[in-house]
C-alpha distance (Angstrom), angle and dihedral (degrees) to the residues before:
residue distance angle dihedral
M1 . . .
K2 3.82 . .
K3 3.81 90.2 .
Q4 3.80 91.2 55.1
K5 3.80 91.6 46.8
I6 3.81 89.4 53.7
K7 3.81 91.2 51.2
E8 3.80 92.2 48.3
A9 3.81 92.5 49.5
A10 3.80 91.1 46.2
L11 3.80 92.2 49.7
K12 3.80 92.3 55.0
L13 3.80 94.2 45.5
L14 3.80 94.2 44.4
I15 3.80 90.7 53.0
Q16 3.78 92.3 45.6
N17 3.82 99.4 43.0
G18 3.78 105.2 19.3
L19 3.78 130.5 -115.0
H20 3.77 98.2 -74.6
A21 3.81 98.0 40.1
T22 3.80 95.0 55.6
P23 3.80 113.0 86.5
M24 3.79 122.1 -163.0
S25 3.82 88.5 -116.7
A26 3.82 90.1 63.1
I27 3.79 90.2 48.8
A28 3.82 90.4 50.6
K29 3.80 91.0 50.6
A30 3.83 92.9 47.6
A31 3.82 90.9 47.6
N32 3.80 89.8 47.9
T33 3.77 92.2 -125.3
G34 3.76 139.3 110.5
M35 3.77 128.4 -96.6
G36 3.81 90.9 -112.4
T37 3.80 91.0 58.8
I38 3.79 91.7 50.9
Y39 3.79 92.5 48.8
N40 3.81 90.6 47.6
H41 3.80 87.8 61.1
F42 3.82 101.2 30.2
A43 3.80 119.9 24.9
T44 3.83 92.0 -163.1
K45 3.78 139.9 13.7
E46 3.81 88.2 -112.2
I47 3.81 90.7 58.2
L48 3.81 89.7 49.2
I49 3.83 91.6 49.9
N50 3.81 91.1 48.6
A51 3.82 89.7 50.3
I52 3.81 91.6 52.9
Y53 3.81 90.3 47.2
L54 3.81 91.3 52.4
D55 3.82 92.3 46.0
I56 3.80 90.1 56.5
K57 3.80 92.7 45.2
E58 3.82 91.1 48.3
Q59 3.81 91.5 52.5
L60 3.79 90.0 50.8
E61 3.81 91.8 45.2
T62 3.81 89.9 54.1
L63 3.81 89.4 56.1
M64 3.80 92.1 45.0
R65 3.83 90.8 54.7
E66 3.79 91.6 63.7
P67 3.81 110.2 107.5
N68 3.79 116.3 -89.5
H69 3.79 105.7 -152.4
Q70 3.78 96.4 173.6
P71 3.83 111.3 142.0
T72 3.82 100.3 -132.9
I73 3.79 138.4 42.8
K74 3.80 88.8 -116.6
A75 3.82 92.9 51.9
Q76 3.82 91.3 46.2
F77 3.81 91.1 50.5
E78 3.81 91.6 47.9
Y79 3.81 90.9 48.5
Y80 3.82 91.9 58.3
Y81 3.80 93.9 40.7
R82 3.81 89.8 53.8
L83 3.80 91.7 43.9
V84 3.82 93.5 54.1
T85 3.79 92.2 43.9
S86 3.82 92.5 48.8
F87 3.80 91.7 46.8
Y88 3.79 92.3 57.8
L89 3.81 94.7 38.8
E90 3.80 88.7 55.2
Q91 3.82 90.2 46.7
P92 3.83 104.7 35.3
D93 3.81 91.2 166.6
Y94 3.79 88.5 61.7
F95 3.79 89.9 53.4
K96 3.79 93.0 47.8
F97 3.81 90.7 49.9
M98 3.80 94.4 46.7
D99 3.79 92.0 44.4
Q100 3.82 89.9 59.0
L101 3.79 89.9 53.6
Q102 3.81 102.7 48.7
S103 3.79 94.6 111.1
S104 3.76 100.3 10.4
P105 3.80 118.8 133.7
I106 3.81 87.3 -148.2
I107 3.80 88.9 83.3
S108 3.80 106.3 77.9
E109 3.78 122.2 -131.2
E110 3.80 89.0 -115.9
T111 3.80 90.9 53.8
R112 3.83 91.7 47.6
E113 3.79 90.8 50.9
E114 3.79 90.8 49.8
G115 3.81 90.8 48.0
Y116 3.81 91.1 48.2
K117 3.81 88.6 67.9
T118 3.80 86.6 75.6
M119 3.79 87.3 73.8
T120 3.82 95.8 56.5
P121 3.83 95.7 104.2
V122 3.81 92.4 47.7
I123 3.80 91.5 47.1
S124 3.81 89.6 52.0
I125 3.80 91.6 51.6
L126 3.79 92.9 47.6
K127 3.82 91.7 48.8
K128 3.79 92.3 47.7
G129 3.80 90.3 47.0
Q130 3.79 89.9 52.2
Q131 3.80 92.0 48.5
E132 3.81 90.0 51.3
G133 3.82 92.7 47.1
I134 3.82 92.7 -115.4
I135 3.81 98.3 111.0
K136 3.79 125.2 48.1
D137 3.78 114.4 -87.0
M138 3.79 100.8 -121.7
D139 3.76 138.1 118.6
L140 3.80 109.1 -54.4
D141 3.81 92.8 -137.1
V142 3.82 89.4 56.5
L143 3.81 90.5 52.6
L144 3.79 92.4 47.0
Q145 3.80 92.0 48.1
F146 3.79 90.7 50.9
V147 3.81 95.7 46.1
G148 3.81 92.3 44.0
G149 3.79 90.6 49.2
T150 3.79 91.4 53.6
V151 3.80 91.3 50.5
L152 3.82 91.7 49.8
A153 3.79 94.7 46.1
H154 3.79 92.9 47.5
L155 3.80 92.8 47.7
A156 3.80 91.8 47.5
W157 3.80 89.2 52.5
L158 3.81 92.1 49.3
I159 3.80 98.2 40.6
N160 3.80 104.1 32.5
G161 3.77 102.6 21.3
D162 3.75 138.2 59.4
A163 3.79 102.3 -88.7
T164 3.78 106.6 -169.4
K165 3.81 97.2 -175.4
T166 3.73 124.9 67.3
K167 3.77 114.7 -91.2
K168 3.79 92.2 -117.3
S169 3.80 96.8 53.6
S170 3.80 93.0 43.0
L171 3.81 89.9 50.3
N172 3.80 91.0 50.5
D173 3.81 90.4 50.5
Q174 3.80 91.1 45.7
L175 3.79 92.0 50.8
R176 3.79 91.4 49.8
L177 3.80 91.2 52.5
V178 3.79 94.4 46.1
W179 3.80 94.2 46.3
D180 3.82 91.1 48.3
A181 3.81 88.5 52.2
I182 3.82 97.2 51.1
K183 3.79 102.4 34.3
Q184 3.79 119.4 98.4
């Protein structure tokens, strides 16, 4: 319970102040605990940040494991795109935290690899779509980078920007653009 409270306090402070401007002492104060307790659970701030990152990825992975019974590759792709977008729209603090960490060396390679497992269902759909001639035959990492970039940019616009359209209509438009870009 204390460990979770520390992570929740750290998440809020890291979003508010940034990664480098949030000392462990501030996290301890916000979590209403002592420094010793924090260091018993997390030896360094980097370990704490990696733990928060993995918690978010694990929550998303749990959602992604739910069966996707959509009849077509396109519908399956759209299902996951909507699911990821909805996840972060419902948890904007998660998006703000993850957005800070996109290229950060604070996230270890091991943590990134573990977090990458979240994408397994999407990777499977893209591969199957390529095999069936529905999705462009190009390097899978290029496709993933493109699709992920569109999700991040759209979420940033909705969460941080001044989105003038409703979230639903902008998501529908976004999906149309992304699908048109990756389909064969």
